[in-house]
All heavy atoms as an XYZ file, in Angstrom:
1039
protein
N      86.125    138.116    123.137
C      87.528    137.894    122.894
C      87.870    136.432    123.300
O      87.902    136.117    124.451
C      88.350    138.900    123.723
C      89.800    138.679    123.694
S      90.842    139.855    124.611
C      89.795    141.119    125.222
N      88.076    135.597    122.303
C      88.326    134.174    122.539
C      89.801    133.873    122.259
O      90.299    134.176    121.172
C      87.440    133.345    121.614
C      87.421    131.889    121.949
C      86.789    131.550    123.285
O      85.935    132.322    123.777
O      87.158    130.527    123.859
N      90.491    133.321    123.238
C      91.931    133.050    123.090
C      92.226    131.602    123.401
O      92.710    131.274    124.474
C      92.741    133.969    123.993
C      92.526    135.410    123.712
N      92.893    136.013    122.549
C      91.970    136.390    124.462
C      92.573    137.295    122.569
N      92.005    137.539    123.724
N      91.929    130.736    122.464
C      92.182    129.312    122.681
C      93.675    129.018    122.511
O      94.371    129.667    121.760
C      91.398    128.497    121.669
C      89.886    128.553    121.909
C      89.190    127.576    120.981
C      87.708    127.674    121.066
N      87.079    127.218    122.258
N      94.116    128.008    123.240
C      95.485    127.514    123.141
C      96.555    128.488    123.631
O      97.714    128.302    123.308
C      95.808    127.072    121.710
C      94.861    125.969    121.240
O      94.494    125.090    121.994
N      94.445    126.073    120.000
N      96.158    129.506    124.354
C      97.148    130.397    124.948
C      97.438    129.923    126.361
O      96.516    129.713    127.152
C      96.661    131.873    124.950
C      96.604    132.385    123.512
C      97.565    132.745    125.799
C      96.145    133.810    123.366
N      98.729    129.748    126.624
C      99.165    129.327    127.962
C     100.039    130.435    128.557
O     100.952    130.902    127.917
C      99.971    128.050    127.862
C      99.171    126.842    127.387
C     100.097    125.635    127.204
C      99.376    124.370    126.903
N      98.558    124.348    125.735
N      99.719    130.813    129.781
C     100.524    131.802    130.508
C     101.024    131.117    131.766
O     100.238    130.512    132.515
C      99.701    133.056    130.821
C      99.338    133.777    129.513
C     100.487    133.978    131.753
C      98.530    135.045    129.663
N     102.319    131.201    131.973
C     102.964    130.574    133.125
C     103.173    131.635    134.210
O     103.719    132.691    133.944
C     104.326    130.008    132.698
C     105.260    129.514    133.802
C     104.630    128.404    134.633
C     106.592    129.053    133.190
N     102.706    131.346    135.415
C     102.895    132.224    136.564
C     103.823    131.524    137.547
O     103.521    130.455    138.052
C     101.556    132.552    137.226
C     101.604    133.544    138.350
C     102.491    134.624    138.336
C     100.736    133.443    139.420
C     102.519    135.554    139.366
C     100.757    134.363    140.460
C     101.631    135.431    140.415
O     101.659    136.338    141.457
N     104.960    132.156    137.806
C     105.937    131.631    138.753
C     105.799    132.430    140.043
O     106.127    133.611    140.086
C     107.384    131.719    138.203
C     107.478    131.084    136.819
C     108.380    131.060    139.180
C     108.802    131.317    136.110
N     105.301    131.766    141.071
C     104.955    132.454    142.338
C     104.989    131.446    143.463
O     104.391    130.381    143.337
C     103.575    133.081    142.200
C     102.997    133.666    143.441
C     103.776    134.840    144.016
O     103.761    135.922    143.395
O     104.422    134.637    145.063
N     105.634    131.802    144.565
C     105.708    130.882    145.695
C     104.727    131.210    146.804
O     104.611    130.471    147.766
C     107.132    130.785    146.247
C     107.657    132.128    146.782
O     106.994    133.171    146.583
O     108.748    132.138    147.377
N     103.967    132.283    146.672
C     102.988    132.660    147.700
C     101.610    132.154    147.282
O     101.096    132.551    146.235
C     102.995    134.203    147.856
C     102.019    134.655    148.916
O     100.803    134.706    148.616
O     102.469    134.945    150.030
N     101.021    131.312    148.126
C      99.742    130.709    147.801
C      98.616    131.706    147.626
O      97.747    131.514    146.773
N      98.587    132.763    148.405
C      97.530    133.781    148.299
C      97.623    134.498    146.957
O      96.597    134.684    146.284
C      97.608    134.797    149.474
C      96.634    135.927    149.263
C      97.346    134.098    150.800
N      98.841    134.845    146.545
C      99.006    135.488    145.227
C      98.609    134.558    144.101
O      98.025    134.976    143.111
C     100.449    135.972    145.041
C     100.780    137.134    145.953
O      99.922    137.961    146.283
N     102.016    137.211    146.373
N      98.912    133.263    144.242
C      98.527    132.292    143.225
C      96.988    132.182    143.144
O      96.431    132.143    142.061
C      99.157    130.932    143.529
C      99.016    129.938    142.412
S      99.734    130.458    140.826
C     101.464    130.097    141.128
N      96.329    132.162    144.308
C      94.871    132.103    144.332
C      94.256    133.325    143.644
O      93.288    133.197    142.883
C      94.349    132.034    145.776
C      94.422    130.677    146.458
C      94.039    130.804    147.942
C      93.511    129.676    145.775
N      94.832    134.482    143.905
C      94.356    135.705    143.269
C      94.480    135.617    141.754
O      93.530    135.961    141.017
C      95.163    136.911    143.785
C      94.859    138.249    143.159
C      93.479    138.730    143.595
C      95.922    139.270    143.573
N      95.612    135.109    141.267
C      95.820    134.995    139.824
C      94.862    133.959    139.215
O      94.280    134.192    138.148
C      97.261    134.639    139.522
C      97.667    134.873    138.107
S      97.577    136.613    137.545
C      98.929    137.331    138.443
N      94.641    132.844    139.928
C      93.679    131.844    139.424
C      92.286    132.477    139.274
O      91.599    132.257    138.284
C      93.573    130.675    140.415
C      94.695    129.698    140.328
C      94.439    128.546    141.308
N      95.674    127.899    141.651
C      96.013    127.454    142.854
N      95.146    127.560    143.855
N      97.155    126.881    143.065
N      91.909    133.248    140.272
C      90.593    133.912    140.271
C      90.509    134.891    139.083
O      89.512    134.910    138.375
C      90.366    134.636    141.592
C      89.074    135.365    141.670
N      87.865    134.723    141.820
C      88.790    136.679    141.560
C      86.899    135.627    141.820
N      87.445    136.823    141.648
N      91.544    135.675    138.895
C      91.572    136.644    137.805
C      91.404    135.948    136.460
O      90.613    136.351    135.634
C      92.886    137.432    137.828
C      93.042    138.514    136.768
C      93.836    139.675    137.329
C      93.710    137.975    135.515
N      92.161    134.864    136.244
C      92.098    134.157    134.963
C      90.725    133.516    134.763
O      90.171    133.548    133.672
C      93.204    133.099    134.857
C      94.472    133.675    134.293
C      95.274    134.514    135.074
C      94.884    133.380    133.017
C      96.433    135.048    134.564
C      96.052    133.918    132.481
C      96.824    134.758    133.275
N      90.179    132.950    135.837
C      88.850    132.298    135.734
C      87.775    133.313    135.366
O      86.909    133.028    134.540
C      88.537    131.635    137.088
C      87.251    130.834    137.078
C      87.050    130.162    138.423
C      85.753    129.389    138.453
N      85.482    128.807    139.750
N      87.839    134.502    135.973
C      86.811    135.535    135.754
C      87.045    136.325    134.473
O      86.094    136.624    133.747
C      86.751    136.501    136.934
C      86.261    135.875    138.220
C      84.788    135.587    138.118
C      84.275    135.080    139.440
N      82.950    134.496    139.337
N      88.275    136.727    134.207
C      88.565    137.661    133.117
C      89.119    137.017    131.844
O      88.948    137.539    130.762
C      89.573    138.725    133.589
C      89.117    139.533    134.787
C      88.089    140.522    134.388
C      87.777    141.465    135.556
N      86.790    142.466    135.193
N      89.820    135.910    131.997
C      90.452    135.243    130.840
C      90.211    133.747    130.873
O      91.158    132.956    130.892
C      91.965    135.529    130.856
C      92.387    136.987    130.721
C      93.805    137.179    131.194
C      92.238    137.446    129.293
N      88.934    133.327    130.879
C      88.639    131.908    131.052
C      89.175    131.006    129.938
O      89.403    129.807    130.172
C      87.117    131.863    131.111
C      86.666    133.120    130.429
C      87.719    134.121    130.691
N      89.424    131.538    128.750
C      89.923    130.709    127.647
C      91.448    130.552    127.696
O      92.006    129.748    126.960
C      89.520    131.303    126.312
N      92.124    131.345    128.537
C      93.575    131.273    128.641
C      93.941    130.276    129.735
O      93.397    130.329    130.858
C      94.174    132.671    128.960
C      95.676    132.591    129.178
C      93.838    133.659    127.851
N      94.854    129.387    129.433
C      95.285    128.377    130.417
C      96.398    128.968    131.288
O      97.431    129.416    130.801
C      95.803    127.139    129.719
C      96.174    126.028    130.675
C      96.644    124.757    129.985
O      96.562    124.675    128.747
O      97.131    123.882    130.713
N      96.160    128.971    132.602
C      97.150    129.436    133.572
C      97.956    128.239    134.050
O      97.402    127.299    134.629
C      96.478    130.138    134.766
C      97.423    130.619    135.861
C      98.337    131.735    135.352
C      96.609    131.111    137.057
N      99.265    128.280    133.806
C     100.177    127.242    134.309
C     100.846    127.811    135.553
O     101.105    129.005    135.636
C     101.225    126.906    133.244
C     100.675    126.525    131.874
C     101.785    126.417    130.844
C      99.903    125.223    131.964
N     101.190    126.939    136.483
C     101.722    127.409    137.768
C     103.030    126.716    138.097
O     103.154    125.516    137.910
C     100.712    127.139    138.884
C      99.372    127.787    138.638
C      98.336    127.399    139.669
O      98.674    126.770    140.704
O      97.153    127.734    139.461
N     103.975    127.502    138.609
C     105.231    126.983    139.135
C     105.526    127.730    140.417
O     105.283    128.941    140.507
C     106.361    127.178    138.130
N     106.043    127.015    141.423
C     106.292    127.655    142.709
C     107.758    128.016    142.941
O     108.083    128.624    143.968
C     105.765    126.801    143.856
O     106.409    125.542    143.834
N     108.655    127.646    142.016
C     110.045    128.026    142.104
C     110.525    128.458    140.723
O     109.928    128.071    139.705
C     110.964    126.865    142.582
O     111.004    125.856    141.554
C     110.502    126.281    143.901
N     111.590    129.250    140.692
C     112.160    129.669    139.414
C     112.628    128.445    138.628
O     112.379    128.331    137.427
C     113.330    130.643    139.641
C     112.818    131.980    140.231
C     114.081    130.899    138.356
C     111.971    132.811    139.287
N     113.286    127.508    139.308
C     113.802    126.336    138.609
C     112.651    125.539    137.956
O     112.759    125.118    136.808
C     114.563    125.404    139.575
C     115.831    126.030    140.137
C     115.583    126.793    141.438
O     114.499    127.340    141.722
N     116.625    126.929    142.250
N     111.562    125.348    138.697
C     110.404    124.648    138.158
C     109.835    125.434    136.972
O     109.445    124.853    135.950
C     109.344    124.495    139.258
C     108.097    123.778    138.802
C     106.986    123.773    139.860
O     107.125    124.395    140.941
O     105.957    123.129    139.600
N     109.757    126.747    137.089
C     109.239    127.598    136.034
C     110.065    127.519    134.784
O     109.531    127.452    133.663
N     111.403    127.526    134.916
C     112.283    127.423    133.756
C     112.065    126.091    133.043
O     111.926    126.046    131.821
C     113.760    127.631    134.152
C     113.988    129.081    134.577
C     114.690    127.224    133.005
C     115.346    129.331    135.229
N     112.008    125.017    133.816
C     111.750    123.699    133.229
C     110.432    123.648    132.494
O     110.340    123.109    131.392
N     109.396    124.239    133.089
C     108.086    124.247    132.478
C     108.099    125.104    131.198
O     107.487    124.728    130.193
C     107.049    124.768    133.475
C     105.623    124.460    133.071
S     104.437    124.995    134.336
C     104.757    123.790    135.625
N     108.803    126.231    131.258
C     108.874    127.111    130.076
C     109.535    126.403    128.903
O     109.086    126.534    127.760
C     109.637    128.401    130.435
N     110.582    125.655    129.184
C     111.286    124.895    128.130
C     110.335    123.869    127.533
O     110.241    123.733    126.309
C     112.550    124.227    128.692
C     113.608    125.290    129.012
C     113.101    123.184    127.721
C     114.782    124.781    129.841
N     109.614    123.178    128.384
C     108.731    122.086    127.933
C     107.485    122.595    127.217
O     107.103    122.062    126.194
C     108.355    121.245    129.148
C     107.472    120.057    128.847
C     107.153    119.280    130.133
C     106.177    118.182    129.838
N     105.738    117.509    131.044
N     106.837    123.612    127.775
C     105.520    124.034    127.309
C     105.559    125.212    126.312
O     104.644    125.347    125.511
C     104.636    124.404    128.542
C     103.272    124.924    128.103
C     104.481    123.237    129.477
N     106.601    126.024    126.369
C     106.692    127.192    125.507
C     105.459    128.109    125.658
O     104.706    128.301    124.718
C     106.878    126.788    124.038
C     108.174    126.052    123.747
C     109.372    126.965    123.900
O     109.466    128.002    123.265
N     110.309    126.598    124.772
N     105.266    128.667    126.848
C     104.085    129.501    127.074
C     104.115    130.787    126.252
O     105.184    131.244    125.822
C     104.116    129.808    128.567
C     105.558    129.716    128.924
C     106.117    128.636    128.054
N     102.963    131.349    126.055
C     102.779    132.622    125.357
C     103.470    133.757    126.120
O     104.018    134.680    125.534
C     101.258    132.874    125.240
C     100.870    134.186    124.640
C     100.889    134.358    123.264
C     100.444    135.240    125.442
C     100.489    135.578    122.703
C     100.034    136.429    124.881
C     100.086    136.614    123.511
N     103.404    133.661    127.471
C     103.924    134.730    128.348
C     104.275    134.096    129.693
O     103.607    133.147    130.115
C     102.837    135.793    128.553
C     103.078    136.924    129.536
C     104.212    137.828    129.086
C     101.795    137.760    129.718
N     105.290    134.648    130.343
C     105.651    134.219    131.696
C     105.445    135.410    132.611
O     105.929    136.515    132.320
C     107.117    133.741    131.777
C     107.338    132.504    130.881
C     107.518    133.441    133.232
C     108.788    132.089    130.726
N     104.755    135.183    133.713
C     104.618    136.163    134.785
C     105.445    135.628    135.922
O     105.303    134.457    136.285
C     103.146    136.283    135.225
C     102.124    136.553    134.107
C     100.696    136.461    134.682
C     102.349    137.903    133.491
N     106.323    136.445    136.493
C     107.196    135.925    137.543
C     107.358    136.907    138.690
O     107.600    138.100    138.475
C     108.582    135.601    136.963
O     109.438    135.111    137.981
N     107.254    136.370    139.885
C     107.624    137.129    141.065
C     109.152    137.317    141.009
O     109.837    136.654    140.239
C     107.216    136.334    142.316
C     107.347    137.144    143.610
O     107.537    138.381    143.542
O     107.264    136.537    144.695
N     109.666    138.204    141.826
C     111.110    138.446    141.863
C     111.751    137.755    143.071
O     112.805    137.162    142.993
C     111.409    139.949    141.976
C     110.844    140.712    140.769
C     112.900    140.223    142.135
C     111.639    140.634    139.516
N     111.063    137.853    144.221
C     111.660    137.389    145.479
C     111.295    135.923    145.752
O     110.135    135.583    145.925
C     111.192    138.256    146.644
C     111.791    137.882    147.943
N     113.116    138.104    148.232
C     111.283    137.252    149.010
C     113.357    137.650    149.438
N     112.244    137.119    149.934
N     112.302    135.089    145.753
C     112.158    133.671    146.078
C     113.322    133.266    146.989
O     114.377    133.870    146.935
C     112.251    132.790    144.826
C     111.114    132.919    143.862
C     111.150    133.857    142.853
C     110.012    132.093    143.974
C     110.102    133.966    141.962
C     108.942    132.200    143.076
C     109.009    133.146    142.061
N     113.128    132.221    147.751
C     114.249    131.609    148.445
C     115.048    130.860    147.372
O     114.472    130.275    146.455
C     113.771    130.631    149.510
C     113.012    131.259    150.677
C     112.462    130.188    151.601
C     113.909    132.210    151.430
N     116.349    130.901    147.470
C     117.152    130.272    146.413
C     117.290    131.195    145.239
O     117.520    132.387    145.392
N     117.103    130.685    144.029
C     117.238    131.493    142.819
C     116.130    132.531    142.792
O     114.973    132.222    142.961
C     117.170    130.589    141.589
C     117.416    131.330    140.294
S     117.143    130.323    138.815
C     118.380    129.073    139.009
N     116.502    133.801    142.506
C     115.481    134.841    142.427
C     115.065    135.125    140.989
O     115.593    134.528    140.045
C     115.967    136.129    143.133
C     117.118    136.808    142.413
O     117.180    136.820    141.180
N     118.024    137.378    143.162
N     114.121    136.018    140.834
C     113.572    136.313    139.514
C     114.573    136.904    138.546
O     114.493    136.686    137.337
N     115.554    137.663    139.074
C     116.580    138.234    138.195
C     117.481    137.134    137.624
O     117.820    137.150    136.449
C     117.414    139.286    138.915
C     116.608    140.523    139.257
C     116.314    140.818    140.577
C     116.154    141.358    138.250
C     115.552    141.951    140.873
C     115.398    142.490    138.551
C     115.109    142.780    139.874
N     117.826    136.186    138.460
C     118.623    135.051    137.985
C     117.801    134.220    137.007
O     118.314    133.713    136.007
C     119.069    134.176    139.166
C     120.039    134.898    140.093
C     120.199    134.193    141.445
O     119.170    133.775    142.044
O     121.354    134.077    141.895
N     116.514    134.086    137.294
C     115.615    133.316    136.428
C     115.505    133.919    135.044
O     115.635    133.205    134.053
N     115.271    135.229    134.983
C     115.136    135.849    133.647
C     116.456    135.794    132.895
O     116.469    135.628    131.679
C     114.557    137.284    133.692
C     114.152    137.682    132.272
C     115.522    138.255    134.293
C     113.281    138.896    132.185
N     117.560    135.886    133.607
C     118.855    135.767    132.971
C     118.995    134.417    132.298
O     119.451    134.307    131.150
C     119.961    135.995    134.016
O     121.217    135.812    133.449
N     118.600    133.348    132.986
C     118.672    132.004    132.421
C     117.689    131.826    131.260
O     118.029    131.232    130.249
C     118.414    130.954    133.496
C     119.571    130.755    134.425
C     119.412    129.529    135.295
O     118.642    128.621    134.998
N     120.149    129.497    136.394
N     116.504    132.378    131.412
C     115.492    132.268    130.332
C     115.970    132.960    129.080
O     115.828    132.443    127.967
C     114.160    132.879    130.789
C     113.352    132.051    131.799
C     112.270    132.927    132.432
C     112.751    130.825    131.144
N     116.555    134.153    129.227
C     117.009    134.923    128.057
C     118.268    134.322    127.446
O     118.509    134.501    126.234
C     117.259    136.392    128.464
C     115.980    137.146    128.860
C     114.950    137.120    127.749
C     113.645    137.780    128.132
N     112.606    137.593    127.160
N     119.053    133.588    128.219
C     120.284    132.981    127.715
C     120.030    131.659    126.973
O     120.860    131.211    126.200
C     121.261    132.735    128.873
N     118.862    131.064    127.196
C     118.558    129.763    126.593
C     117.786    129.986    125.311
O     116.714    130.598    125.320
C     117.708    128.942    127.578
C     117.536    127.503    127.151
O     117.345    127.250    125.931
O     117.558    126.634    128.031
N     118.284    129.497    124.169
C     117.583    129.703    122.908
C     116.170    129.119    122.895
O     115.326    129.569    122.128
C     118.453    129.006    121.853
C     119.518    128.270    122.596
C     119.510    128.742    124.021
N     115.884    128.151    123.745
C     114.543    127.568    123.799
C     113.513    128.487    124.470
O     112.308    128.332    124.270
C     114.579    126.226    124.542
C     115.451    125.175    123.850
C     115.656    123.981    124.730
N     116.449    124.372    125.898
C     116.808    123.531    126.875
N     116.435    122.259    126.837
N     117.531    123.953    127.888
N     114.004    129.431    125.268
C     113.089    130.316    126.007
C     113.391    131.798    125.823
O     112.659    132.628    126.358
C     113.162    129.998    127.517
O     114.511    130.083    127.956
C     112.606    128.602    127.814
N     114.392    132.127    125.068
C     114.834    133.524    124.958
C     113.810    134.457    124.355
O     113.811    135.650    124.628
C     116.148    133.630    124.188
O     115.959    133.177    122.863
N     112.917    133.922    123.549
C     111.923    134.761    122.869
C     110.581    134.862    123.639
O     109.693    135.579    123.219
C     111.658    134.243    121.456
C     112.899    134.259    120.573
S     113.745    135.869    120.496
C     112.539    136.837    119.614
N     110.475    134.137    124.740
C     109.230    134.193    125.520
C     109.252    135.456    126.365
O     110.176    135.688    127.139
C     109.086    132.953    126.450
C     109.098    131.649    125.621
C     107.806    133.078    127.290
C     109.185    130.390    126.489
N     108.251    136.342    126.211
C     108.217    137.546    127.019
C     107.975    137.203    128.499
O     107.255    136.261    128.819
C     107.068    138.352    126.437
C     106.267    137.400    125.631
C     107.127    136.253    125.278
N     108.610    137.986    129.375
C     108.513    137.773    130.811
C     108.115    139.088    131.476
O     108.742    140.120    131.214
C     109.834    137.268    131.415
C     109.670    136.956    132.893
C     110.364    136.039    130.681
N     107.066    139.053    132.308
C     106.651    140.196    133.079
C     106.962    139.920    134.537
O     106.671    138.847    135.049
C     105.155    140.426    132.953
C     104.669    140.884    131.623
C     105.368    140.923    130.434
C     103.331    141.313    131.313
N     104.564    141.384    129.440
C     103.307    141.630    129.937
C     102.197    141.469    132.068
C     102.157    142.094    129.319
C     101.042    141.927    131.441
C     101.033    142.257    130.080
N     107.528    140.920    135.211
C     107.752    140.819    136.660
C     106.466    141.219    137.370
O     105.783    142.139    136.946
C     108.893    141.740    137.075
N     106.176    140.495    138.447
C     105.109    140.871    139.353
C     105.734    140.870    140.727
O     106.037    139.811    141.251
C     103.902    139.919    139.271
C     103.343    139.915    137.840
C     102.835    140.302    140.276
C     102.140    139.050    137.642
N     105.966    142.054    141.287
C     106.820    142.149    142.454
C     106.322    143.139    143.509
O     105.703    144.151    143.190
C     108.227    142.574    142.017
O     109.060    142.731    143.112
N     106.656    142.802    144.747
C     106.375    143.726    145.851
C     107.496    144.787    145.975
O     107.356    145.714    146.764
C     106.264    142.942    147.161
N     108.564    144.615    145.218
C     109.621    145.654    145.199
C     109.117    146.782    144.317
O     109.053    146.645    143.105
C     110.945    145.088    144.650
C     111.527    143.990    145.486
C     111.862    142.786    144.903
C     111.765    144.151    146.840
C     112.407    141.744    145.663
C     112.298    143.129    147.602
C     112.621    141.930    147.013
N     108.756    147.921    144.932
C     108.015    148.958    144.198
C     108.785    150.267    143.979
O     108.262    151.182    143.372
C     106.685    149.281    144.923
C     105.813    148.033    144.989
C     106.939    149.831    146.314
N     110.011    150.344    144.461
C     110.769    151.578    144.276
C     111.146    151.752    142.818
O     111.318    150.782    142.089
C     112.043    151.563    145.137
C     111.843    151.459    146.645
C     113.193    151.383    147.351
C     111.047    152.639    147.179
N     111.284    153.004    142.391
C     111.661    153.308    141.014
C     112.958    152.575    140.616
O     113.064    152.066    139.514
C     111.823    154.822    140.840
C     111.956    155.255    139.404
C     110.758    154.897    138.542
O     109.606    155.061    138.995
O     110.980    154.447    137.407
N     113.880    152.491    141.556
C     115.144    151.766    141.347
C     114.894    150.277    141.063
O     115.517    149.684    140.188
C     116.017    151.936    142.588
C     117.283    151.147    142.617
C     118.004    151.285    143.947
O     117.965    152.375    144.541
O     118.580    150.287    144.398
N     113.937    149.694    141.776
C     113.595    148.278    141.562
C     112.989    148.069    140.173
O     113.339    147.126    139.454
C     112.587    147.797    142.611
C     113.105    147.875    144.025
O     114.284    147.572    144.236
O     112.320    148.243    144.923
N     112.082    148.975    139.794
C     111.415    148.890    138.492
C     112.441    149.047    137.376
O     112.435    148.273    136.401
C     110.285    149.918    138.398
C     109.198    149.589    139.448
C     109.715    149.991    136.985
C     108.177    150.675    139.657
N     113.345    149.994    137.517
C     114.409    150.210    136.521
C     115.309    148.966    136.413
O     115.613    148.519    135.312
C     115.237    151.452    136.885
C     116.209    151.879    135.825
C     116.892    153.231    136.081
N     117.162    153.519    137.471
C     116.447    154.377    138.249
N     115.406    155.013    137.744
N     116.784    154.590    139.484
N     115.662    148.410    137.547
C     116.486    147.190    137.556
C     115.760    146.050    136.840
O     116.361    145.295    136.083
C     116.809    146.799    139.006
C     117.713    145.587    139.129
C     118.034    145.262    140.581
C     118.843    143.987    140.695
N     119.035    143.563    142.068
N     114.458    145.946    137.073
C     113.665    144.904    136.419
C     113.631    145.078    134.920
O     113.818    144.128    134.167
N     113.380    146.286    134.467
C     113.343    146.562    133.016
C     114.714    146.306    132.400
O     114.812    145.717    131.306
C     112.903    148.004    132.757
C     111.481    148.302    133.175
C     110.489    147.938    132.090
C     109.084    148.247    132.490
N     108.408    149.220    131.712
N     115.781    146.725    133.095
C     117.130    146.494    132.580
C     117.479    145.008    132.502
O     118.284    144.592    131.675
C     118.179    147.226    133.432
C     118.114    148.734    133.238
O     117.584    149.213    132.237
N     118.634    149.484    134.195
N     116.881    144.218    133.398
C     117.140    142.770    133.397
C     116.436    142.060    132.258
O     116.748    140.906    131.968
C     116.703    142.170    134.745
N     115.467    142.741    131.629
C     114.775    142.118    130.504
C     113.301    141.864    130.690
O     112.639    141.313    129.813
N     112.745    142.239    131.848
C     111.299    142.086    132.048
C     110.587    143.076    131.133
O     110.884    144.260    131.147
C     110.913    142.336    133.509
C     111.354    141.258    134.441
C     112.449    141.448    135.272
C     110.680    140.043    134.499
C     112.869    140.436    136.149
C     111.102    139.042    135.353
C     112.191    139.235    136.190
N     109.659    142.584    130.346
C     108.937    143.422    129.388
C     107.999    144.381    130.111
O     107.815    145.524    129.684
C     108.152    142.516    128.442
C     107.650    143.212    127.230
C     107.077    142.247    126.213
O     107.862    141.463    125.639
O     105.860    142.274    126.027
N     107.403    143.921    131.188
C     106.544    144.751    132.042
C     106.970    144.509    133.481
O     107.495    143.443    133.807
C     105.066    144.365    131.902
C     104.433    144.717    130.595
C     104.038    146.180    130.519
O     103.935    146.879    131.527
N     103.864    146.662    129.304
N     106.732    145.494    134.330
C     107.015    145.364    135.749
C     105.763    145.786    136.501
O     105.446    146.976    136.582
C     108.214    146.245    136.138
C     108.785    145.947    137.499
C     109.948    145.182    137.639
C     108.186    146.412    138.658
C     110.494    144.893    138.872
C     108.706    146.133    139.916
C     109.855    145.375    140.013
O     110.381    145.096    141.246
N     105.026    144.810    137.003
C     103.756    145.032    137.705
C     104.055    144.998    139.193
O     104.681    144.062    139.688
C     102.739    143.941    137.343
C     102.631    143.691    135.848
C     101.388    144.202    137.999
C     102.178    144.848    135.026
N     103.580    146.014    139.915
C     103.842    146.053    141.346
C     102.645    145.465    142.128
O     101.508    145.578    141.706
C     104.123    147.489    141.849
O     103.038    148.331    141.481
C     105.413    148.029    141.230
N     102.993    144.827    143.226
C     102.002    144.284    144.167
C     101.694    145.352    145.213
O     102.583    146.105    145.559
C     102.537    143.028    144.873
C     102.748    141.851    143.960
C     103.337    140.694    144.747
C     103.666    139.510    143.866
N     104.311    138.432    144.611
N     100.501    145.404    145.749
C      99.387    144.523    145.405
C      98.895    144.838    143.995
O      98.849    145.968    143.577
C      98.327    144.835    146.456
C      98.636    146.209    146.934
C     100.117    146.387    146.769
N      98.527    143.770    143.297
C      98.060    143.920    141.914
C      96.687    144.572    141.898
O      95.804    144.174    142.657
C      97.969    142.525    141.230
C      99.338    141.881    141.117
C      97.313    142.636    139.856
C      99.301    140.453    140.640
N      96.538    145.581    141.073
C      95.222    146.181    140.846
C      94.557    145.320    139.761
O      94.930    145.376    138.591
C      95.367    147.636    140.390
C      94.079    148.340    140.229
N      93.224    148.106    139.159
C      93.432    149.253    141.018
C      92.156    148.841    139.281
N      92.261    149.552    140.398
N      93.615    144.505    140.156
C      93.014    143.483    139.286
C      92.467    144.080    137.985
O      92.725    143.552    136.895
C      91.903    142.707    140.031
C      92.490    141.924    141.212
C      91.154    141.784    139.090
C      93.473    140.842    140.825
N      91.724    145.149    138.087
C      91.100    145.741    136.906
C      92.152    146.207    135.910
O      92.060    145.878    134.715
N      93.136    146.977    136.373
C      94.175    147.472    135.456
C      95.010    146.340    134.892
O      95.349    146.335    133.710
C      95.101    148.457    136.205
C      94.594    149.866    136.144
C      95.566    150.774    136.833
N      95.310    150.598    138.261
C      95.812    151.327    139.226
N      96.650    152.260    138.964
N      95.498    151.102    140.472
N      95.367    145.381    135.760
C      96.192    144.265    135.314
C      95.471    143.426    134.258
O      96.057    143.085    133.228
C      96.625    143.389    136.502
C      97.470    142.215    136.089
C      98.764    142.401    135.619
C      96.961    140.932    136.152
C      99.528    141.299    135.212
C      97.714    139.848    135.759
C      99.012    140.036    135.314
N      94.216    143.109    134.498
C      93.500    142.281    133.531
C      93.321    143.005    132.207
O      93.451    142.400    131.140
C      92.155    141.804    134.088
O      91.277    142.880    134.309
N      93.081    144.324    132.231
C      92.977    145.092    130.983
C      94.304    145.112    130.243
O      94.346    144.987    129.002
C      92.508    146.522    131.270
C      91.028    146.590    131.539
C      90.563    148.001    131.783
C      89.073    147.976    132.077
N      88.626    149.064    132.886
N      95.396    145.279    130.975
C      96.731    145.270    130.371
C      97.013    143.926    129.720
O      97.490    143.842    128.582
C      97.789    145.586    131.428
C      99.255    145.600    130.960
C      99.501    146.768    130.009
C     100.164    145.716    132.179
N      96.697    142.865    130.424
C      96.919    141.504    129.933
C      96.029    141.216    128.714
O      96.503    140.670    127.703
C      96.643    140.515    131.046
C      97.253    139.128    130.966
C      98.741    139.163    130.643
C      97.034    138.396    132.290
N      94.768    141.590    128.794
C      93.848    141.389    127.661
C      94.319    142.144    126.437
O      94.318    141.611    125.306
C      92.422    141.823    128.035
C      91.726    140.874    129.003
C      90.424    141.453    129.543
O      89.997    142.566    129.118
O      89.822    140.788    130.402
N      94.746    143.402    126.611
C      95.211    144.206    125.486
C      96.491    143.608    124.890
O      96.645    143.577    123.662
C      95.473    145.652    125.942
N      97.377    143.110    125.735
C      98.602    142.497    125.270
C      98.313    141.265    124.444
O      98.863    141.062    123.364
C      99.494    142.141    126.475
C     100.800    141.516    126.096
C     101.867    142.328    125.671
C     100.980    140.145    126.129
C     103.084    141.735    125.330
C     102.196    139.564    125.765
C     103.230    140.389    125.375
O     104.454    139.805    125.008
N      97.422    140.402    124.940
C      97.062    139.181    124.217
C      96.413    139.538    122.877
O      96.759    138.977    121.851
C      96.114    138.298    125.079
C      96.874    137.723    126.278
C      95.524    137.168    124.237
C      95.986    137.075    127.319
N      95.540    140.492    122.898
C      94.855    140.926    121.675
C      95.878    141.444    120.655
O      95.820    141.093    119.470
C      93.829    142.021    122.001
C      92.834    142.280    120.912
C      91.953    141.090    120.583
O      91.581    140.308    121.465
O      91.652    140.955    119.393
N      96.792    142.275    121.109
C      97.821    142.848    120.227
C      98.715    141.756    119.624
O      98.990    141.788    118.443
C      98.688    143.848    121.029
C      99.839    144.385    120.224
C     100.843    145.114    121.096
O     100.717    145.175    122.303
N     101.874    145.635    120.465
N      99.118    140.809    120.436
C     100.065    139.797    119.986
C      99.415    138.677    119.152
O     100.119    137.914    118.506
C     100.810    139.172    121.184
C     101.682    140.152    121.938
C     102.821    140.630    121.083
C     103.725    141.545    121.871
N     104.833    142.055    121.072
N      98.086    138.559    119.238
C      97.420    137.480    118.520
C      96.627    137.976    117.321
O      96.034    137.177    116.608
C      96.480    136.679    119.460
O      95.519    137.562    120.025
C      97.265    135.969    120.542
N      96.580    139.272    117.093
C      95.798    139.819    115.969
C      96.607    139.767    114.683
O      97.783    139.885    114.668
C      95.413    141.269    116.232
O      94.699    141.376    117.405
């Protein structure tokens, strides 16, 4: 499965989680370019500029949170069509429902199960690029 020119933006302020995602992409999706942003504001700017295939975003940040971020992304015509997946430590059913209602296409809970997550991501890329 070769996926050239696919860019996925990960918005995450925790260095350990970012390292985990880098490792996952290197091992499971080496042809996909992982872009990184450590704040929602930086991620929004990057999304406007780069137009990634998919945005993965944490929810909890100091300052603007992931819910405010997705609201801005969906309100901007330059980014409104980019799918956004939440990756969050907020794991209650109420949190997941709130995330889906906010517009997150998927809501992945932490700790991330690498095998399941990579299969979900691979299947999504395959479906959207076929």
